[in-house]
N, C-alpha and C positions, 0 to 999 in steps of 0.2 A: 325775184332778185332785185335788190335796191339799186344797184349801179345804173340800170337804164333810166332812172330818174335824173341822173347826172349827165350821162352821155348816151348817144343813140345805140340801139340794138344793132348788131352787125348782121348783114345779109346772110353770111354763111350759116350763122346760128338759125335764122328763120328758115332757111332751106332745109337744114337738118331736122328741125322741129316739124316742118310740114311733111317730110318724108316719113318720119316716125309716126306721125298721126295717120297718114294714109295706109301704112303697112305695119300696124301695131301687132307685133308678135313678141314672145320672149327674146328672140334673137335680135330684133330691131331695138327692143328696150335696152339690151346689153350694148348694142352698137351706139345708141344715142347717148347713154350715160358715159360710155368710154370716150366718146368724142368731147366730153366736157371735163375729162380728168387729165392731169399731167401724166398719168400712167399710160394713157392712150389705149392701144390694143391690149395691154397687160391688165387693164382695170377689170375686176371681176365683181359684178353686182352681188353675187351670192356670198362672197367674202366680205364685201364692204357693208352689207346690211345684215342685221340679225334676222332670224327666220320670220318673226312677226312683221318687221318692216318690209322684208322682201315680199311676203304674201300680200301685204297691203298694196305695195307698188304694182304687183302683178295683177291683183284684182282690179285696181283702178284702170290699168292698161286694158284689161279684157272687157271692162264695162264701157269705158269712155274713150279709149284710145289715148290721145294725148291732149291735154288742155294747156294752151299757151296763154298765160296771164302775164301781161307786161304793160308798161307804160307805152302809150302810142307815140309819145314824143318825150324827150327829156323836159324836166321842169324849166320854165322860163327863169330868167335872172330874178324877177320879182318873186316868183314862187319859192325859189331856193332861199332868198333873203328871208321870206316869211317863215320857212321851216327853221332856219337857224335862229331867228329872233324869238320864235315861240318855244324853243326847246331849252331846257337847262343846259344841255350840251348835245352835240351831234357828231357822229363819226361814221366813216365809211370803212368797212373792213372788206378787203377784196384780194382775191388771188391774182398774182401778177400774170398768170396764164389763163385768166378768165376768157371764156369763149363766147359769152353773150354780148359783151361790150368791150370797149378798149379800156383796160385797167389803168394805165398811166393817165389817159385823158380824164377818166372818171375821178381819179384821186386828185389830179391838178385842179379840176373844176370845183370839186368839193372844198379843197383848201382855199381856193380863190374867194369862196363865200364864207370863210370862217369855220368850216367844219374841219375836224381832225380826220386824217386819212392814214390808213396802214395797209400796205400791200405785203403779200406773203409770197416769197420767191418760188417755193415748191408747191404751190397750190393753184388750182384752176377754179372752175365754177363749183366743184364738189368739195369745197374746203373742209367740211366736217367728215369726209370719207377719205381724206388724203393724209399725207405724211405728218403734218404738224397740227392735227385737229385739236389735241389737248392744249397746245400753246395758244392757238387761236381762241379757243373757248375761254382760257384763262384771261387773255387780253380783253375779251368782250366783257366778262364778269368784272374785271378790274375797272374798265371804263364805266360800266353801269354804276358801280359802287362809288367811284371817285371823280367821275367826269374828266379823267386824265388818262392818256395812253401810257401804259407801262413802258419802260425802256425796251428797245428792240431786242429780239432774241438773237443770240450768236449761233 
């Protein structure tokens, strides 16, 4: 997840990830992913993923448990300046209900360094499995093509 490069990872997420890693079962996989969704307990991995993606997620879980890959600390001010200076354009797309890091703080810090930021009200960490996945994908493609954010969705 890119947001932890802008703001720290939250302790609650780390604790959930450690619990999932220690007790990796299909049920804990469902619980862990539901904890990152705005749907909460109503989130269903079987409906959110097609059969191939679910089988891949379950196979990874059964072989390796959970692997948490994240920045150990947010980028320093100089590192963020270097990212922005070295990019044609840079943007942070984040669900307002992100569970890994603080979405408003991430967006504010990204904008402070000249990055564009867009938050999505009805999305959490699983943005592409939630309500406005198509709109989010459209925004990202638009940004990649034009280096500009499209107007906000109503």
